[in-house]
C-alpha positions, 0 to 999 in steps of 0.5 A, spaced: 634 375 643 631 370 638 626 367 642 619 366 639 612 363 640 608 360 634 602 363 632 599 356 631 598 356 639 592 359 639 590 360 646 596 363 648 596 367 641 589 370 643 591 371 650 597 376 648 593 379 643 587 381 646 591 384 652 595 388 647 589 390 643 584 392 649 590 396 651 591 400 645 586 405 646 587 406 653 594 407 651 593 413 647 589 417 653 593 420 657 597 425 656 600 429 651 607 432 654 611 438 651 618 436 651 620 443 649 627 445 652 627 450 657 619 449 658 615 447 663 612 440 662 605 440 660 601 434 661 593 435 659 589 429 661 584 426 656 578 422 655 580 415 653 577 412 647 573 405 648 577 399 648 575 395 642 571 389 643 576 382 643 572 376 644 574 372 638 579 370 633 575 374 628 575 380 632 583 380 633 584 379 625 579 385 624 583 390 628 590 387 627 590 390 620 588 397 623 594 397 628 599 394 624 605 398 623 608 394 617 611 398 611 611 404 615 618 405 615 619 401 608 619 394 607 626 394 610 625 396 616 627 392 622 626 397 629 619 399 628 616 404 633 624 405 635 623 410 628 620 415 633 626 415 637 630 421 633 636 425 635 632 431 636 627 427 641 633 424 645 637 431 645 630 435 648 630 429 653 637 430 655 635 438 656 630 436 661 635 433 666 636 437 672 639 433 678 643 428 674 640 423 680 639 416 679 634 412 681 634 405 680 628 400 678 631 394 679 630 388 684 635 383 686 633 376 685 637 369 685 637 366 679 637 359 683 631 361 688 626 365 684 619 363 682 619 363 675 626 363 672 627 357 668 633 353 667 637 358 672 644 356 673 649 359 677 657 358 678 662 362 682 669 361 680 674 363 684 682 363 680 689 365 682 688 373 681 681 374 682 674 371 680 669 370 675 662 367 674 657 364 670 650 366 669 645 362 665 637 362 665 631 363 660 629 370 660 622 370 657 617 369 663 614 374 668 620 373 673 624 378 669 624 384 665 626 384 658 626 386 651 622 382 646 626 383 639 621 384 633 623 376 631 619 374 638 612 373 635 610 370 629 603 370 625 599 364 624 601 364 616 609 364 618 611 371 618 614 376 623 614 384 623 614 388 616 613 381 613 619 378 614 618 370 613 619 366 620 624 361 616 629 367 618 630 364 625 634 358 626 637 355 632 644 359 631 639 366 632 635 370 628 638 373 621 632 379 620 629 383 626 634 380 632 635 384 638 642 387 635 638 392 631 635 395 637 641 395 640 645 399 635 639 404 635 639 404 642 633 407 646 634 413 650 629 419 651 624 422 656 622 417 661 615 418 666 615 414 672 608 412 675 608 411 682 602 407 683 603 405 690 603 412 692 597 414 688 594 408 692 596 411 698 600 405 700 605 399 698 602 394 694 602 387 696 607 382 692 604 380 685 599 385 685 597 386 678 598 394 675 592 394 670 591 400 665 586 403 669 591 404 674 596 408 669 
């Protein structure tokens, strides 16, 4: 995935970063989880730190350096915090499997008729011996769950994660920080399913937002 938004689009950048920065304090709350194989999972709730005040561009620029991981895993790193997902962590996560039951989290959508899917294209082709189809769309937006590569966002001065220049992204794709970097590492570990509807005691109405406080 090589899509990106320009840091020069100030309003969008401010909204995005305010959400991230406000959530950073809350995301640190919750739960310290032991992944020891054979041991009961232990969760200890903690009082979250107060969310930082993010009202102006100056607040954003002041807070970003303290939250940056640039250089943390070396100047050539292209996978960011996925470095935390180590082989040992994956091994411990796999040891927690008991039943092997799968739980689907996907919802079926129509490429052509779902609101929010942009430039949706679908064509079914029936040929001798079988069939095949073509599916096309813009994945970015709120209609589809997707992963953003680290080349997705630019700073106002034209840099990406770890200081790589935005010029590394062109019409043919990204020479740095592309999704293939994350794909080669893979994302596999222990997951926590939070049933917000159950905690509220009822099904959620369509388009109900899930806020940090709900988690």
